[in-house]
ZAMARGU-4260 file (C-alpha; in steps of 0.2 Angstrom, whole numbers, plus 5000, padded with zeros to 4 digits):
<rodrens>
0) 5141/4985/5148 | 5149/4980/5164 | 5141/4962/5161 | 5148/4960/5146 | 5166/4967/5152
5) 5165/4952/5166 | 5158/4940/5156 | 5173/4944/5144 | 5187/4942/5157 | 5179/4925/5165
10) 5179/4919/5147 | 5199/4921/5144 | 5204/4915/5163 | 5192/4900/5159 | 5203/4897/5141
15) 5219/4900/5151 | 5215/4885/5164 | 5209/4875/5149 | 5223/4877/5140 | 5235/4873/5156
20) 5225/4858/5160 | 5232/4843/5149 | 5250/4848/5156 | 5245/4847/5174 | 5234/4830/5171
25) 5250/4823/5162 | 5261/4829/5178 | 5249/4821/5191 | 5248/4806/5183 | 5267/4804/5182
30) 5269/4809/5201 | 5257/4796/5205 | 5267/4782/5198 | 5282/4787/5204 | 5275/4788/5221
35) 5271/4769/5221 | 5288/4767/5218 | 5303/4771/5230 | 5307/4790/5223 | 5328/4791/5219
40) 5339/4806/5219 | 5339/4809/5202 | 5319/4807/5198 | 5315/4820/5214 | 5325/4830/5204
45) 5315/4828/5186 | 5299/4831/5195 | 5305/4848/5203 | 5313/4853/5184 | 5296/4848/5175
50) 5285/4859/5190 | 5298/4873/5186 | 5294/4872/5167 | 5276/4871/5169 | 5275/4886/5180
55) 5284/4896/5166 | 5273/4890/5153 | 5259/4896/5164 | 5264/4912/5168 | 5268/4916/5150
60) 5251/4909/5146 | 5244/4923/5159 | 5255/4936/5153 | 5249/4933/5134 | 5230/4936/5141
65) 5234/4951/5154 | 5240/4959/5136 | 5226/4953/5125 | 5215/4959/5141 | 5221/4976/5143
70) 5221/4979/5124 | 5201/4975/5124 | 5197/4985/5138 | 5205/5002/5128 | 5195/4996/5111
75) 5179/4994/5125 | 5184/5014/5132 | 5185/5020/5116 | 5169/5013/5108 | 5161/5024/5122
80) 5160/5013/5140 | 5170/5016/5155 | 5187/5009/5159 | 5185/4992/5164 | 5188/4990/5184
85) 5196/4973/5187 | 5207/4966/5201 | 5220/4954/5196 | 5225/4941/5206 | 5242/4943/5217
90) 5255/4937/5208 | 5269/4945/5202 | 5267/4950/5181 | 5281/4954/5170 | 5276/4972/5162
95) 5265/4970/5149 | 5270/4976/5132 | 5268/4993/5125 | 5248/4992/5117 | 5248/4995/5097
100) 5239/5012/5093 | 5220/5005/5092 | 5211/5017/5076 | 5196/5025/5084 | 5182/5016/5080
105) 5171/5026/5063 | 5154/5034/5068 | 5139/5022/5070 | 5127/5022/5054 | 5112/5015/5062
110) 5096/5015/5054 | 5085/5030/5061 | 5072/5026/5075 | 5054/5020/5069 | 5047/5031/5081
115) 5055/5047/5068 | 5039/5044/5058 | 5026/5046/5068 | 5024/5064/5063 | 5030/5061/5044
120) 5014/5052/5033 | 5020/5041/5019 | 5019/5055/5003 | 5019/5050/4984 | 5018/5058/4967
125) 5007/5050/4952 | 5007/5056/4933 | 4993/5050/4922 | 4999/5057/4904 | 4987/5054/4889
130) 4988/5055/4870 | 4974/5052/4858 | 4974/5052/4838 | 4958/5049/4827 | 4941/5054/4825
135) 4928/5058/4839 | 4915/5071/4836 | 4913/5077/4851 | 4931/5075/4858 | 4937/5080/4875
140) 4957/5074/4875 | 4970/5084/4865 | 4984/5075/4856 | 4995/5077/4871 | 4991/5080/4891
145) 4995/5078/4906 | 4977/5075/4912 | 4982/5073/4930 | 4995/5074/4945 | 4989/5065/4961
150) 4999/5070/4977 | 4995/5058/4992 | 5000/5060/5010 | 4993/5045/5020 | 4997/5040/5039
155) 4992/5030/5054 | 4986/5045/5067 | 4986/5033/5081 | 4980/5017/5085 | 4960/5022/5082
160) 4964/5033/5068 | 4971/5037/5052 | 4970/5049/5039 | 4971/5051/5019 | 4973/5065/5008
165) 4973/5063/4988 | 4975/5082/4979 | 4973/5082/4960 | 4981/5094/4950 | 4974/5095/4932
170) 4972/5106/4918 | 4956/5115/4926 | 4967/5119/4942 | 4971/5109/4957 | 4956/5101/4970
175) 4957/5089/4986 | 4951/5073/4975 | 4949/5065/4992 | 4954/5069/5010 | 4947/5060/5026
180) 4951/5054/5044 | 4945/5036/5045 | 4940/5030/5064 | 4944/5011/5066 | 4939/5008/5084
185) 4920/5016/5085 | 4908/5005/5097 | 4900/4991/5086 | 4914/4987/5075 | 4909/5003/5067
190) 4921/5010/5052 | 4919/5027/5050 | 4926/5040/5037 | 4921/5060/5037 | 4929/5071/5026
195) 4928/5073/5005 | 4929/5056/4996 | 4922/5045/4983 | 4904/5038/4986 | 4904/5019/4989
200) 4893/5019/4973 | 4896/5001/4962 | 4913/4997/4961 | 4922/5010/4946 | 4916/5025/4953
205) 4926/5020/4970 | 4945/5021/4958 | 4957/5034/4957 | 4960/5038/4937 | 4977/5029/4938
210) 4969/5014/4946 | 4957/5010/4933 | 4961/4995/4920 | 4958/5006/4905 | 4963/5024/4900
215) 4946/5032/4901 | 4928/5027/4910 | 4913/5016/4905 | 4899/5027/4895 | 4886/5022/4910
220) 4899/5031/4920 | 4901/5048/4910 | 4881/5047/4905 | 4873/5041/4923 | 4887/5042/4938
225) 4893/5061/4934 | 4906/5059/4923 | 4922/5059/4922 | 4925/5064/4939 | 4911/5052/4946
230) 4901/5052/4963 | 4915/5061/4974 | 4909/5075/4987 | 4909/5079/5007 | 4901/5069/5019
235) 4904/5056/5031 | 4901/5037/5030 | 4897/5022/5041 | 4903/5002/5039 | 4901/4988/5047
240) 4906/4971/5042 | 4896/4955/5047 | 4905/4938/5047 | 4895/4923/5043 | 4899/4906/5037
245) 4893/4909/5020 | 4904/4926/5016 | 4908/4942/5022 | 4896/4956/5020 | 4899/4975/5024
250) 4885/4987/5024 | 4889/5006/5021 | 4878/5021/5023 | 4884/5037/5017 | 4878/5056/5018
255) 4882/5071/5008 | 4883/5089/5005 | 4875/5088/4988 | 4889/5097/4979 | 4895/5083/4966
260) 4893/5082/4947 | 4882/5069/4951 | 4869/5079/4964 | 4868/5097/4968 | 4858/5104/4981
265) 4852/5121/4984 | 4848/5119/5002 | 4857/5113/5018 | 4841/5102/5024 | 4843/5092/5007
270) 4856/5081/5007 | 4862/5064/4995 | 4860/5049/5004 | 4871/5033/4997 | 4869/5015/5004
275) 4878/5000/5000 | 4879/4980/5004 | 4894/4972/4999 | 4898/4953/4999 | 4915/4944/4996
280) 4918/4924/4995 | 4933/4915/4991 | 4927/4901/4980 | 4946/4891/4980 | 4962/4896/4987
285) 4965/4903/4970 | 4949/4914/4966 | 4936/4924/4975 | 4918/4934/4968 | 4915/4952/4976
290) 4895/4955/4973 | 4887/4973/4978 | 4871/4981/4979 | 4871/5000/4979 | 4857/5014/4981
295) 4859/5034/4978 | 4846/5046/4979 | 4845/5065/4980 | 4841/5082/4972 | 4850/5087/4957
300) 4850/5101/4944 | 4840/5099/4928 | 4845/5108/4912 | 4834/5106/4900 | 4828/5113/4883
305) 4819/5110/4869 | 4835/5103/4857 | 4839/5092/4871 | 4821/5085/4877 | 4823/5079/4856
310) 4839/5070/4856 | 4851/5082/4849 | 4866/5088/4858 | 4860/5107/4857 | 4864/5118/4872
315) 4851/5118/4886 | 4842/5133/4888 | 4833/5131/4904 | 4836/5125/4922 | 4827/5115/4935
320) 4835/5114/4954 | 4830/5103/4966 | 4822/5090/4956 | 4827/5072/4962 | 4838/5058/4957
325) 4838/5041/4960 | 4850/5027/4956 | 4850/5008/4958 | 4868/4998/4955 | 4873/4979/4953
330) 4889/4975/4951 | 4899/4958/4951 | 4917/4955/4951 | 4927/4938/4947 | 4946/4936/4952
335) 4957/4923/4948 | 4975/4921/4953 | 4983/4904/4955 | 4995/4906/4971 | 5011/4896/4960
340) 5009/4909/4946 | 5003/4924/4955 | 5016/4936/4947 | 5014/4929/4930 | 4996/4925/4929
345) 4977/4932/4933 | 4962/4936/4929 | 4949/4948/4932 | 4932/4950/4925 | 4918/4964/4931
350) 4901/4971/4925 | 4889/4985/4933 | 4872/4988/4928 | 4864/5005/4933 | 4847/5010/4932
355) 4841/5030/4933 | 4826/5039/4937 | 4828/5057/4936 | 4812/5069/4939 | 4807/5081/4926
360) 4801/5097/4926 | 4789/5095/4914 | 4788/5075/4915 | 4785/5064/4930 | 4803/5055/4927
365) 4815/5047/4915 | 4822/5030/4917 | 4838/5026/4908 | 4849/5013/4909 | 4866/5007/4906
370) 4880/4993/4911 | 4898/4988/4905 | 4907/4972/4905 | 4926/4970/4905 | 4939/4958/4907
375) 4958/4958/4911 | 4971/4942/4909 | 4988/4946/4913 | 4999/4929/4900 | 5014/4937/4907
380) 5023/4944/4921 | 5023/4961/4915 | 5009/4962/4900 | 4989/4963/4903 | 4976/4963/4890
385) 4958/4967/4893 | 4943/4972/4884 | 4928/4983/4889 | 4910/4982/4881 | 4897/4998/4887
390) 4879/5004/4882 | 4871/5017/4891 | 4855/5028/4888 | 4856/5045/4894 | 4850/5051/4911
395) 4837/5066/4904 | 4834/5055/4887 | 4834/5039/4890 | 4830/5035/4871 | 4847/5040/4866
400) 4859/5026/4871 | 4876/5025/4866 | 4885/5011/4863 | 4904/5005/4862 | 4918/4995/4865
405) 4939/4995/4869 | 4952/4984/4869 | 4969/4987/4878 | 4986/4983/4880 | 4996/4986/4894
410) 5015/4986/4898 | 5022/4986/4916 | 5042/4993/4913 | 5041/4993/4934 | 5031/4991/4947
415) 5029/5009/4949 | 5025/5013/4931 | 5014/5008/4917 | 5014/5008/4897 | 4996/5007/4889
420) 4989/5007/4873 | 4969/5007/4869 | 4959/5007/4854 | 4940/5011/4856 | 4926/5015/4846
425) 4909/5021/4852 | 4894/5025/4843 | 4881/5040/4849 | 4863/5041/4848 | 4866/5054/4836
430) 4871/5043/4823 | 4891/5048/4825 | 4905/5039/4826 | 4921/5039/4838 | 4935/5029/4831
435) 4951/5031/4843 | 4969/5028/4847 | 4973/5031/4865 | 4991/5030/4874 | 4993/5032/4893
440) 5009/5035/4902 | 5006/5031/4921 | 5022/5034/4935 | 5024/5037/4951 | 5037/5040/4965
445) 5033/5037/4983 | 5027/5026/4996 | 5007/5024/4987 | 4996/5019/5000 | 4983/5004/4994
450) 4965/5008/4986 | 4950/5003/4990 | 4949/4983/4984
</rodrens>
């Protein structure tokens, strides 16, 4: 502040000297011309009068700048600085005019310091409302329901870790959908996650409900990968990124407790394991491809009965625990998004193929296969259209094959909400058929972080 005041004072004095310099230059030029000639009494008198006039103008100009300087000192003192101490030159100065009253400066409305967010995570709430109409003999959706409300808390703990927590509240109550901490600076460029999380198996299993491109999940997820909840469990995950000239390769290994819908363990020593290799490559400046191979294995509980083994939908009566289940999956995703029209046009094509091998209590294994293929196309700034084809056997009865398809249209009123309509048709293995129209309203508030890409 002292340097600022000193700079202002010096600038004002320099301005005064600059203003007076043309007149002084003119007088010196006239004096030099007169010196060349014999000076008479009249000429000497005119020179003295000119000097007196210049001296009076300079004194008047200096008084004006002194008054402005005093006003500036008072304003700086009111803003918060102390009095400005400047020693004026020892020259007679006329008493300054009474300074005008200066209104107090308004309180500063400075933005809060960024460090105030250190202990406050980014918080958001997402609501997913679903309506259903039509015929489905195995319907699980009510005509209207708030299927899920997700509250997210995400923050960077320090330069070496971050935390992500997602609490889901549904019709069955509240639960921790995901809650884990990620250590980003481990030796060997390893990435460690510890907590409850969605397993890195395939592509659709990693997506939260509100990030799905359609209202529902595919049949292969329902039949082979844990149903609506998918494969989510408590455990840890270790990842390593390998860079090479051809593509980026991510290696992931995970271990889980065995308390999910997919794997159930009755012993501490029996865990569920997941391994995944993912490759990513840019094809052009507007397109890329994502390929992945996944393996999951672990113990599970098999509930069997005469009706179920025969392929019907009767209630199982027998239960066997500790039988091994193994899943092998392959997924591929192609993305196209031209840079010049990124907000108006994009195309996503994806597919997953999953092979299941389930150990049975009265047979060696039951082998089932399922797959889906889907595409979404953005044809306007806020409009998407898409379709999906499904085919999947059942984990405990590979001969029972369900087939289906769906088309959907999505409109984004804002970047924080979406409205989606979907028609789906399913041909169940029992011969029953479902034709349904689904409506989805998805909305969010707050700073919701990005999910898995």
